[in-house]
N, C-alpha and C positions, 0 to 999 in steps of 0.2 A: 504493499499500500504506499510505503514511503516513495517508491519510484513513480507511482501514479501522481502523487501529490506534486513531485518535482516536475512531471511532465505537464500538469495543468498550470503550475506556477510558471514554468518556462514558456508556455503558450502566451499568457498574459504579458510576461516580460518581453518577449520577442515582438509581439504585436505592437506594444506601446513604444518600444525602442526605435521602430521604424517609422513612427508617426511624425506629425508636425512638431517642429521645435517650439517649445514654450518655455515659460519661466519656471522656476522651481516651485512656485506656489501652485500646486495641483489639487487644491482642496475641493474644487467643484467637479465631482466625479458623477454627478447625476443622482446616485444613491449612496448614502453614507452608511457603511456597515458599522454598527455600534455593538457595545459589549452585551447589549440585551438580545442580540441575535444569537441565542444559544444553539448549539448543535445537539440534537436529541440522540440518545443511544438507541437507534432504530435498527434493530436486527431482525424484524419481522419480514418475511418475503411476501410480496404482493402477488396474490393469485389473481387470475382473470376475473373481473367483475364488470358488469355492465350497468352504468347508472341510468335509471329511467325515473319516471314520475313515481314509481312505487318506493316505499320506504325501505332503506337498506336494513338488513339484519345486523345485530350488534358487531359481529365479527367483520362483516364487509365495511361497515361504517368506520371501525377502528383502522382497518387497512387503508381506507380512503383518507382518513385524517393523518395518518402517517405519511402518505404520499404527498398530501397537501403541505405538510411541514417541510418535506424535502424540497418541494417546488419553491416555497417561500424563501428557503435559505439559499438555494442555488441560482435562482433566476437572476438576481442582481449581477452575479458574475458573468453569466451568459450575455446580459445586456451590456456590461462593460466591454467584453470582447468584441461585440458588434460595434460599439462606439469607436473603439480603438482601430478596428479594421477600416472604418470610414475615414478616420484621421490618416491611416496609412495610405489609402488610395488618394486622398487629397494632398498629402504633404510629401510623398515620396520624392517628387521632382525637386523639392526644395532642399533636400539633403544630398549634396553633391560630394562634399569633402569628407574623407574618412575621419578627419580630426573633429569635425562638427558632429558626426554620427557618434563617435565614441564619447564625446562630452555629454551629449543628450542621453546616451545609454546610461551613463553613470547617475545622472539626475533621476531618471526613471527607476533604475535599480534600487537606489536609496529610498525612494518613495514606496515602491512595492514591498521592500523588505520591512519597512516600518508599518505599513498600513494593511498589507494583504497576506503576506506569507504565513503569519501566524494563524490567520483565519482559515486559509486553505488547508493547513495541516490539520485542522479540526474536522474536516469533512470526512464522513464515514464512507465505506465502500458503496453503499446504496446511494448516497448523496452524490458521490463522484460519477456514478452511472447515469443519474438524472441530469447532472451538469453537462456531460458529453452530449446528451440528447438535446438540451436546450441550447447549447452552443450551435448545433446544426440548425436548430429551429430559427435562431436569430441571424445567423450569417449565411446559411445556405450551403455551408462547407463543413465537413466532418473535421473533428479534432485532429484525426490522423493526417488529413490533407493540409491542414493549417500548419502542423508541425513539420510535415514534409516540405511544403513550400518555403517556409520561413527558416528552415534549417537545413536538413538533408534527408533524402530517402532512407539512408541507413539509420539515422536517428529515429525517424518515424517507425521503421520496422521494429527496432528494439522497444520503442515505447509501446507499440501495439502488442508485441509479444509479452512484455511484462505485464501490461494491463490485463491480458487474457487470463493470467494466473490468478487475478483477483476478480474474475468475472466482469471485467470492464472492457468493452470492445471500443477502442477509439475510432473505429469506422462506423459506429452506430449512427443511424439516421433517425430523425423525427418523422414518424409516419402515423398520424392520428386516424387514418382510414384503415390501417392494417393492424395496428397494435392497440389493444384495449387500454393499456397503460398510458399510451400517448394520447389516446382520446380523453382519458381522465385528466391528464396533465393540461391539455387544452381547455377542458372545462374549468379546472381550477384557475387557470390563468385568466379566463374570460370573467369569471366571478371576481377575482382579485382586482382586475382592472376596473370593473364596474363599481366596486366598493371603495377603490382608492387605496387598497392594501398594497398594490404593486403599481409602479409606473409603467404604462403601456409603451412599448416601443415596436414600431412596425416590424413584422417578421419578414424573413426573406421570401417565404411563400405563404401568402395570406390564406387563411381558412375561413370558410363561411360556417360559423358555429351553428347556425340553425340547420343548415344542410348536413353538417356532421352529426348532430344530434339525431336527425331523421334517419340517417344511415344506420346508426347503432340501435335505434328503436326497432327498425325493420329487422336487423340482424338478431336482436333479442327475441323477436317474435318467431323467427325461423327456428331457433334453437330451443324454444320452450315447448315441452311435450304437450 
């Protein structure tokens, strides 16, 4: 799990380091992770459940709430990755001199070490798995491809190999029409955006939540005896 935490930290570090040159005051990150954002000891595996208008049984509700907690904790990191990729695309041409790149890298490295490394280390295996999916949701690119593009194919290979040992596939994609868990994640996000619990950021591939709900309602009816 230590290698996975390093890989995720490396992803944020590399993405930001190639972005637009800014001053060292980087306090405005969109979402401020505070000490109250505790990481739950969530070791319960989420079995397939389909959310409908019917009331969930206690066990299904408990699993849903655990997933909801994981989404609340990891979404801000995925949002940050997308924001930094946007800066990367806009500011890459402004960074021409290696000396300038190295200077900016040190600024960002210091900021991330102070603000994010400790919190990333607290992520559980399950939260890391959800984060990989959310990064794909927000950026349209898998964590594997991001590491491969921003570092090297060899680094991505070993990151993926190590991740698989902890049941985390860095090539995982967010597929709400295929995965019941991803459908639940999209449902949780839609509710969180509506309530103001999370700040909505446009996804790489927009999903019609009503159409998605109808899809899973029909599927639930087909599998119900």
